[in-house]
N, C-alpha and C positions, 0 to 999 in steps of 0.2 A: 550381453549376459547369456550364458548357456547353462546347461544342467551340471557341468563339471568344472567350470572355471569362470571367473569374472575378469574381463580384460579392461584395463584403463590406460589410455594413451595420454602422454604429455610430451610435447615437442618430438624429439627423436627417440624417446624411451617408451617401453611398454611394461606395465605391471600386470602379471598374470597370477591371480589368486585362485589356487586350486581349492576345490570344495567337494563335499559329498564322499561317496565311496567309489573308488576306482577299482573295480573288480574285473576279472577275466570275462564274466558273463556280459559285461557292458563294454567290452573292449572295442567292438565295431563302432559303437556310437561315440566313444571317446576319441577313437582315431579319426572319425569323420569330422568331429568338432575341431580337433587340432589341425587337421588338413585345411579346414575352411578358414583358419585364422590368417589374417592378412598381416605379413611382416614387412610390407613395402615401406621404406623410409625409416625403419626401426634400426637403431644402432646399439641399443642397450635393452636387454630383457631381464626383468627381475621376477623371479618365481617365488610366491609366498605359499607356504604349506600350513599355516596356522589353522585354517578351517578345513583341512583335509582329514576326513574321518577315518579312511582306510585306504591303503595302497598295497595291492598284492604284486607278486613278481611279474606277472604278465603285463599289467598296466605300467609297472615301473620300466619295463623294457620299451614300451611304446613311448613313455615320457623321455627315456634316454635317447631314443631315435629322434624325437622332436628336438631335443637339445642339440644333438649332433647336426641335424639339418640346419638349425638356426646358426650354429657356429660356422658351418661351411658357407652360409650366406653372409658372413661378416658381422654377425650380431654377437655382442658380448653378453654372456649369460651368467647370472649370479642368483643366489638364493637369499630371500629375506627370512632369517631364522635358520633353523637346523636343516641341513640337507638330508633327505630321506635315507634311512639305512638301507632300503632296498636297492638304491642306486649304488651304494658302496659294495653291497654283495655282488652285484653284477660286474662292477669294475674289478673286484678281486678275482672273480672267476675268469674273466677275460684276460686279466694280466697273468694269471697262472697258466692259461693255455698258450699265451704268446711268449712266455718266458723261455729263453734259450740260454743254457749254461755257457759261461764265458770260456773262451779258448785258453790254451796254455800261455802263460806270460812270456814275453820276449826276454832275452838274456839281459838286456840293458835295464829292465825293470827291477831286477834284483838289487841294483845299486841304490834304489830309493825305497826298497821294501820296508825298512823301519818307519820311515815317514808315512808311507801309505798305510801301514798297519795302525799307526797312531791316529791318523785321520779317520780311518774306518771305525776305530774304537770310539772316538769322539762323536762321530755321526750316530753310531748305535746307541750310545748313552743319551745323546740329545733326543733321538726318536723315542727311546723308552721313557724318558722323563715326560715328554709331551704326551705320549700315550697314557701314562699313568695319571697325569693331571686331567686329561680328557675323560678318563674313566671315572675319576673322583667327581668331576663336574657332572657327568651324565648320571651317576648314582644319586647325587644331591638333588638334581632337577627332577629325577624320577620320584624320589622320596617326597619332595615338596608337592609335586602334582598329585601323587597318590593320596596325600592327606586330605584332598578335597572330597574323597568318597571313602566310606568304610569298606565297601566291597573291593575297591582297588588295592587296599592293603592286604588282601588275600588272607583273611583270618584262619581259614581251614588249612592252607598251606603253611602258615606260620605255626599253627598248633602242631602240625606234623613234624616240622623241623625242631620245635621245642622238645617233642618226644624223642626224635632221633638223636639230637645233640645233647639233651639234658637227662631225660629219664633213663635212657639206656647206658649213660655214662656214670650213673650213681655208684654201681659196684666198684669199678676201677678207681674212681675218685676217692671213695670212702676208704678203700684198702690202702692206697698210696698215702692219704692223709694220716691214717692210723699209724702206718709204719714209720713215716717221717717224724711224727710227733714222739713216738716211742724212742727212736734213735736220738733225737735231740735231747729228750729227757735223760736218757741213759748216759750219754756222753757228758752232759753238763753235771749230772749227779756225781760222776766219777771225779770231776775236778773240784766241785764245791764241797764235797764231803771232807776234803783235806782241811778246810777252814771252818767246818761246822756250820756251813751256810746252805744246808740242803733245802731249806724252805724257798730259796730264791730260784730253785728249779721250776717252781710253779710260775714265777714271773717270766722266766725265759720262754717257757712253752707257750704261755698265754699271749705275750706280746709278739713273739716270733710267728706264731700261727695266725693270729688275727690280723696283724699288720702286713705281713709279707708272704709267708710260706703257703698259707691257705689259698689265696687268690693266685699266686704265681705258679704253684705246682698244678693247680686246677687248669689254669690257662695253657700251660705247656701240654698237659694231657689232652685237652680239648683241641689244641692246635694239631697234635698228632692224629687225633681221631677225625675231627670234623673238618679241619683245614684240608687234609688230604682227601676226605670224602667229597667236599665241595669241588675241588679241582678235578677229581676223577669223574664225578657225575657230569659236570658241565663239559669237561673235555670229551667224554664219550659221546655226549650229545652233539658236540662239534664234529666229531669224526663221522657220526651217522647222519650229519646234515640236518639234525632236528632243530638246531638254532636257526639255520637258514630257512627252514620250513616255517618257523614262527615269523621271521621277517617277511616271507613270501605271502603269508596270510594276513599281514598287516598288524600282527600282535607285537608287543614290546617285550623282548626277552628280559630286559632289565626289570620290568615290573613283574614278570611271571617267574623268573628264575633267581635273580640276584636279590631283590628286596626282601622276599620272604625268608631267605636264608640268613640275611643280616639281622632282621628283626627277631627271628627265632633264636639265634645264638645270643643276641643281646638280652633276651629274656632268660635263657637257660643258664648262662654262665654265672650271673649273680646268685641264682638259686643253688647252683652247684657249689659256689664259694661258701654260702651259709652252711651247707651240709658238710663241706670239708672242714670248716672251722669247728663245728660241733663234734665231728668224729676225732679231729685232732686233739681237742681238749679232753675228750673221753679217753683217748690213748695215753695222754699225759697223766690223767688221773689213775689209770690202772697201774702204770709203772711206778708212780709215786706211792701208791698203796702197797704194792708187793715188794718194792725194792727199798723204799725209804720209810715205810711204815707211817705214811702220812694218811690219816683218815679222810674219807671222801668229804665229810663236812668241813674239815679244816682246809682241804684243797679248794672247795667251792668258796669259802670265805676269803682265801688268799687270792683266788681268781677275781672276785668282785673288787678287792682292794687294789689289784694291779691294773685293772682295766680303767683307762681314762675315759673322758667324755667322747673322744674321737677315735679310740683304738679300733673298735669294731668297724666304724664307718670308713676309716681310711682304706681298709682292705676292700670293702664292698663297693666303694666309689670307683675303684680301679677296674672292677669286673666288666661293666658294659664297654669301657674304652678298649680293654683287651679283646673283648668279643668282637667289637667293630673292626679292629685291626686284623684279627684272625680271619674273619669272614671276607673282608675285602681282599686279603692276599689270596685266599682260596679261590674265590670266584673270578678274580682278575686273571690268575694263571690258567684257570679252566677255560676262559674265553679266548686265551691265546693259543690253544691247541690247534695244530694244523697237520694234515697229511698222514700221520702215522701213529701207531700205538707206542712206538719208541718215544716220540715227542710227548705223548700223553704221560708216560712214566717219568720222563725228565721233568716236565713242568709240575707234576704232582710232588716230586721230591723238592723242587724249588719252592713250591708253595709252603711245604712244611718247614723247611729250613728258614725261609724268610719270615714266616709268621712267628716262629719261636724267637728269632733274633729281634724282631720288632717288639715283641712282648717284653723281652728282657730290657731292651733299650727304653721302652716306655716306663717300665718299672723304675729304672734308674732315674729317669727324668722326674717321675712322681716323687721319688725319695728326696731329690734336690729341692723340688717345689715345696714339699711339706716341711723340710728343714728351714727353708727361707721364711715361710709364713708361721713357723713355730708350732706346727701340729705334730 
């Protein structure tokens, strides 16, 4: 038993449970304890990190050297639980330094170029799928562990993101909702006037805005604003090595950067949807009053008659799901930024396009679901 790990032997295996804070200030003592560890007769080394409170980059480098020394001695090294992110940062940095661009292909390789290209695409898609699933799993585990403490949910950071993604977006969301509702009311009025059914314009505006257009247009606007902002902010931090600095100090970037943005947007988007619904109905009321001579009182009565028990909630229920998808797309692409500002611009564009596509796809799936359950 030492200050920084607990060793337990069994036959030809050794379980090393890291504990405490592995800081650069204590690197000499950590190195001495690791050097004093006897690996004679050990064929399998299992490293547990569940009790490790903090691991900075200097200590991670010493741990990496210890793992390399053990592997050179013929010991098989594995981790019990998650492998520390700091080790992955070091591996990525060393791999980037050691990378050499491939030479020009030989002439005979052109004969199998289509097969090679197909194989590369399959490998890329497989890697992206695995990376996406790993990202979702990491976010889920971080959210579950953060629920154990109110402070780990970062309420101040969440409030700031609610302001950035919600309060500042109210003017543009209100304007778009007003214009779209006026356009829908105007076009439907032109057609329904032929049959003397102008009163049904109110039904079209009410149901269309509350069930679909209010939340969908708001989500698309937020995807353009906040999805790109998330990708750009985190991507710039990647370029400036600020995310690596968090890893180096033992902090969890997912808890500090990812989770507050997701929670903030999941709070802001439903509120923006309610505002868009109210402004949309107000826009329909103005057009009906001045184009169709429908008094406001009659408009409100018709609105209350056309709204079903679930009309409003169908739209509101979609909002947090759309917010989750937009935030995940933005932060995921931001964390993928490497090397250059050009890559930052490309992945920011990818984040916006993918978030809008995912929102529309999710809305279509919601429509099918609600139709199947009769809502």
